[in-house]
Residue, then its C-alpha position, 0 to 999 in steps of 0.5 A: m500499499q506505502k509503495k502504491i501511495s508513493t507512485i501517486w505522489r510522484f505523479l501528483l506533486p509535479v502537477l499540484v506544483l505546476l497548478a500553483v504557479a501557473p495562474f500567477v504566470l497565466t495573469g501577468q501574460q494576460a495583464s501584458q497583452q490587456l494593455g497592449h490592446i489598450h494602447a492599441g485602442a488608443t492608437e486607433q482613435a488617435h488615427t481616426l481623428v487624423r483621417l477624418l482631418d485629412v479626408t476633410e482636407e482632401l476634399v476641400s482642397e481640391q475644390a480650392n485648386a479648381a477655384m483659383r484656376l477660375l480666379k485667375q483665368r478670369s483675372m487674366e481676361l480683364g487685362t495684364v496686371n500692374v500697380d498704377g499709382m496709389v489709391q485710398l482705402q480706409a484710411r490706408s494709403l495702397p498701390n493701386l491694383k488693376m487688370g488691363s484697365t480694371e481697378i480691382t480695389g472694392h472690384f467685387d465682382l471678380v471674387d463674388g463670380v467665383s464664390d458664386l460657382f465654387g462656394g468659399t470665399a475669394t479674395m485679392f491681395v495688394r502688395s504694400g512693402d512687406s504686407f498685403v492688404r485685402i482690397a477685394t474680399n468676400v471675407k466679412h467681419d461678424n457685423g456683415n461688412r466685407a473685411v477689406g483694408t485688413l492684413l494677413n497676418p505678418k507673422g504667419k506661414v502665408i506671407r513668407a511664401l508669398l514674399a518667396g514668390k510661392e504659392y501655399s496650401g493649408v489651414v489658415d485661422i482667418l478672423g479667429q476661424p479655420y480655412i482650407t486656403r490656397y494662396d497664389p502670388l499676384i506677379d507683374v510683367n518684371g517679375n515682381v510680386i505685387g499681390a496676392y490670389y486667395i481661396g477659402y473654404k471654412v471648415d465645419i468642424k461640427v462633426l470632428r468637435d462631436t467626435v473628440q467630445n464623446m471620445r473616451q479612454l476607459t474611464t478617466g482617459f481623454a481625447v484632444i487636438l492642439d493647434e501649432t501654438n499648442n492651444i486646445r481646439f477640441l477636447s473630451s467633454h468629460v475632461t475640463a480645459a484646465k485639467a488637460i492643459n496640466l496633464l499635457q504641460s506635466r506629463p506624469d509617468n502614470w499616464e500614457f500619451v498617444t500623440e499623432s502629428v496633422p501636418k497639413w493642419g498644423f495640428n497635434v492630436i492627443v490620446a491619454y489616459p491613466l496606466s493604473e487605470a489600464r492595470a487594473v482594467s486588465l487584472a479583472n480581465a485576466w482573472f477569468v483566465v487564471f480561474a479557468g486555468i484552476l477549472l482545468g488544472t482540477l480536471l487534470i488532476v482527477i484525469i491523471l488520478w483515473q489513469l494511475r488507477r487505470l495504469i498502475l494500480n490495476p494492471i497487475g490483476g492478481d496475487p504478484a506472488l501468484a504470477i512470480d509462481v507462474v513465472k517461475r513454472i514457466a521458466a521450468g518447462d511446465l506449460a500445463q494448463d492450471g485453470l488460472y484466470a487474469k482479468p483482460d489487459t492486466l499483467m497477470a493476464s500478459v503472463l498467462e498468455m505468454r505461456q500460451k504462446l510458448r505452447e503453441s510455439i512448442d505444437t508449431l514446431s511439431q508441426n514443422a518436423e511433419r512438413m519436413r518429412l512432407s518436404a522430403s516426400v516432395f523432393d522424392h516425387a518431384h518432377d523436376g530433377i533436383f541435385i544438392t551439393d557440398a560447398h565443393a560441388n560434389i553432389v551429396e543428395v539427388n532425388y527420383a526425377f534427376t535419375q529419370i531426366t540424366g539416365y544416372s542413377r544415385d550411386d552414379a551422381l554421389g560423389r561427382v560433380p555435375q560436370a562430370l554427369g553431363f550438366v552444361t555440356y557444351d562449355d565446361s568452363l561454364l558450370d564453374m563461373l554459375w558456382l561463382q555467380a550463385e555464390s556471389n548473388s544466391e541464385w543462378r537461373g537459366e537455359t543449358w544444354s546437358r548431355r544424358k548417359d546415353g549420349d542424347v543432348y537436352a534443353a534444361w531450365l536450371d536454377i542453382f542457388c546457394v544455401r548458408d549456415e549462421a555465420n553466413q557461410i556457403k553450406n550447400f549448393v541446390g540445382l533444379f533443372s527440367d528437360i525443356t526440349q519439347a517446349k523449345e520446339q513448341q517456341q520454334n514453332l510458334e516463332r515460325m508462326a509469328y515470322h511467316d505467312p500461315l498460308t504460303q509459309l514465306p516469310n511475313r511483314a515483320l520477319l521481312s523488316d528484319r531481313l531488310q535490315q540486315a539486308l541494307a547493312r550487308a550491302e552497305r559493308s560489301g558495296e552491292l546494290l539491294a533491289v527492294c520489291c513489291l508485286d501485286l498479282d493482276g487478274f487474281k480477282p476473278v479466280n476467287d470470285t468464279l473459282g473460290h477462295e479455295a482455289g485462290d488459296y492453292l493458287l497463291v501457294q503454288l505461286a509462293v513455291r515458283m518464286s522461292a525456286c526462281l530465286r537464290d538462297s540469299d534473296t528473300v519472298a515475303r507475303l504482305g497480305g492477299d495478292e501482295f508480295a515483296v522480294l528482297l534481292c541481295g548482293l546485285q552487282n548492277a541494275d541489269e541483274c535485277v532488271q533480267t531477275l524480275e523479268r525471269l520472276l514475271s515469266v514464271i508467274k505468267t506461267p498457266y496454274s492447274i486447280g483441279d481440272k482448270s487451267v488459270t493464268v495470272s500476271s503481275s505488276i512489279g514495282y522496285t527500288i535500288f538501294p544505294d542509289d534510293g538511300c532512304e530508310p528502310d519504311t521508305l524503300l518498300r514505300h517506294a517500291d509499292h508507288a513503282m508497283y502502282q504506277a506499273k498497274l496504271n500503265g496497264g500491268s504484267r510489266v516490271q516498273q522502277f521507282d521514278s522520284h519525277h512519278d512520286r513527286q506526281f503521286r504527292g500532287l494527285r494527292q494534294d490535289r484529292e485533299r483539296v477537292e474533298a476539301a471543297l464539300p464541307n466548304q460549299e464551293f460545289r454548285l449544280y447546273y442543269q442542262p435541258k433534255v427536250d422532246l423534238r416530237q413534242g416540242k417540250v422540255v422533258g427534263m434536266e440533266a444535273l451537271i456538278r461545277w466547281e466554285h473555286p475561290e481563287l480559280g473560278m468555275r471549274a468544269p467537272a473534267t479537271f476535277l471528278p477524275i482525280i476522286e473517282d476510284t476513291d470513297f470520296s466520289i461516293q459522298m459526292g454522289e450522295w451530295v449530288i442526289r439530295e441537292a436535285l431532290g432539293q431542287i426538285r421539290v423547289w421546281q414542283a412547287a413553282g409548277l414545273d414537271f420533269q424528271v432530273s437526271v444525276n450521274i453515279a460513279a462506278r465506285h458509287i453504284v457497287q456498294p452494298n448498301f447503294t439501295e438503302r443509302l438511297i431509300l434514305l435520301l428518299a425519306d428526307f424528300p417524301e413529297i417527292a416521287p421516286h420516278k422524278i429522278e434518273l440514275e445515269i451509270t457511266e458506260t466507260a466506267a470499269i464494273e467488275d461486279v456486273s451481276g451485283v450492280a444489275n441487282t442493285i438496279n433492280s431493287c432501286k426499280q423497285l422504288g421507281i428509280s430509273f436508269a439510263l446508260d451514259d456515254f454509250g458506245v466509248g466503252y470497252s464493253s458496251l454490249t455487255y452493259l446493254r445486255r446485262l444491266p436492265v436499264e431504261t435509257i441509251k444515251i448516245d455519247q455526244s462524240f458521235v452525234r457531234d460530228m456525224l454530218q462530217d464523218v459517215d463512220d460516226l453517222a453509222v454509230v449513231a444509227g446502229v446505237i438507234s436501232l440497238s435501242r429499239d431491238f433491245k426495247r430502250k429509250v434512246v437520247a441524243e448528246g451533244v446536238e450542237n445545231s438544228e440541222q443535227g437534230l432534224w437527221l436524229l428526229r429522220m433516224g429515230c431519236s427525238v430526244v436530245q441535249g447540247y449547246g443547240v438547245a442550251r447550255p447548262m444553266p444555273a437553277d435559278e435560271v431554269q424557270l424562265w428558260v423553260e418558259s421562254y423554250r421555243q423548238a427550231p423551226d427546222w426540227t417543227q418542219g422535219l415532222v410533216 
């Protein structure tokens, strides 16, 4: 019990001392802070009065300056300032001050006019000796008389400034009243000061007086404002002037005086208060803090006593002798459970918990021993080979998998080093290096090649690590290895799949890139030439379309075999995709050798292929570039070869074409032109012009053909022949075609509302008509114009366009005809498959190309073609339209041959949409055509 009490007092005594001292320290600190706050409050009161005076002076001074400028201006308007003799004023003989011819003495209009505008007072002074006398003023005495004849204070700051020829601004007492003033010297032509101007405003000091009178610092403190002669101007109302003067003069130590000067007024602002009263207020406020400190201290003592009970008195939780006994039994190894219990979180509970953990640790050791037996079983039954050596790399133990993988028995292996058992068979010194690396880094792993007892070599994944004792000395090396021969073979197969085309087994693009890098490096070292070639099959698509994709794949396999056999082992043939291939010709001595090789390769490709019971022939377009003549990067070389191949196709295909930089520049120029044409659509630069189609028999307009024009912002209106060929083989032709259809439908709606009723023809590009979704897109366009009947639109297919899938286009036309859309075959007779198109495409109208119509009266062959086409139209039951009619004689001949619908310059040139209605209303058929009907 004594020890418990001593412990409590060891904790409690310092706290009590602290509580006894703290109130006094806090009281002094709080009192000091309160005194500082009181002083700051007095300073703030003084600053408030100073700001009030400064604001008053700033506001009035600006008005005084403006009034002074007006006074001077009006004085100058009277004339030049001068002194002309003397004048009598109230028994004084003064210089007669004039402005021009106007005497200023007694001239009150000048000063009254300024005061009427700006308020305040204005005065004109004349200098008499060293004095300045008021000769014209609206400053008045208390009796109301003007203060003319009175002198400027001879001892003041103003007169000193004026005598020096300087202006003065500030607060001045005039007739016992404070004025905010401005004085400017009046100087004659000789530079002599002969008088002065004055502007002043009597200060309304009621606000300032009330503020000072109501100001109080603590109970007996006060505020006072002294003028430049230390006379009291304003004083707090609760203090007498005599007491204030006494305190200000004696300045006792038990009073605090806060002083602030006001230079513009010449005043001093003083706030005074007794220090004894300030200290009393500070101590009164500090006692609250002291009381709070005592209360907190008491609370702290209670908390400490509670914590001492919780942390010191209760933690043992039982008989100390019993706790000692339990500890002794634990030390003796007696960990048996004896039913003892202790309150949680006590010392006794901790001892019992420690005994429990010791008992659990012994159980864990037993379990570890069991796991060791299990590990030994795993060692024996593991599928990976395991060997253990001593510190000198002599094998001391192996598992069963070791004997199965290597072919060596356990007895063969014990006592021998791994090198003697075929490990790391291709480098005897490598294993020694591995021991050293495992010794320094504790582990090494990697692939090795080893040899079995029967001599077979196998790939192994070997992991070697060292086991150290407590002194960090190497005790054993452990090696784990597995036979990865099959995995290596699978890896090689995967690598082949990654770098070879699965169909032809040729290198793919990735392997081609690697070989191209190597070939370039070899060519740079040897100085030999390297040819980079790209080839694409001509006529391969019909094979796929007619015989099926399996036949096409079989042809590609035969082609790969032929090309590989045709080239040297040092060359590379790679498949880039589809029917596109790349070839690297290495070690060339000259360019002719490259051409000969590629011509031979082209000849091999052209040889017929046997596919089932059919013989198929394809050709190829080959483009190439030669390094180092073309010293670009690898990707650029391939791109140049591809450009040359593209040029070979444009030149008719089935040929070899070397990369031409001039052609490449043309190709890039074509691309730039294409980008500019594509930008014209969102820029709204395209326009539709319309050319009429007339029926000569009926003598009326039966339709319009929509013809696109490009209103180039710099080149003006451009014909379609200047830009359509640039984009006809691109997807942009589809977007432009849809735009033309939409614009034509919108124009039909306008004309229909105006009473015009005829069909509009729109030209459709081959790339557009072959789109699988052409009909669906056309349905969507028609849906936007529900008031337009589908038969009002006619789609013209250019006969010169190469349409590969004729049957597909025929199906598209039939589906569109079900909607009511009609089709025409444009430029008939100038293409390469006119009769095929006429036979297979279900069009309603044939349009004879203008090249035949234009010269038919001069060229009998053209006339025969026109007559033949008209005859064909009758035989195939098609309508016929003649394009390019330029005169009435051509129209007459066409009528006689059976073609009545024509268009051309002889009818009308293409015109903007807004001119069509006027033209239709004024159209009159040529008389010759009317006579030809008779």
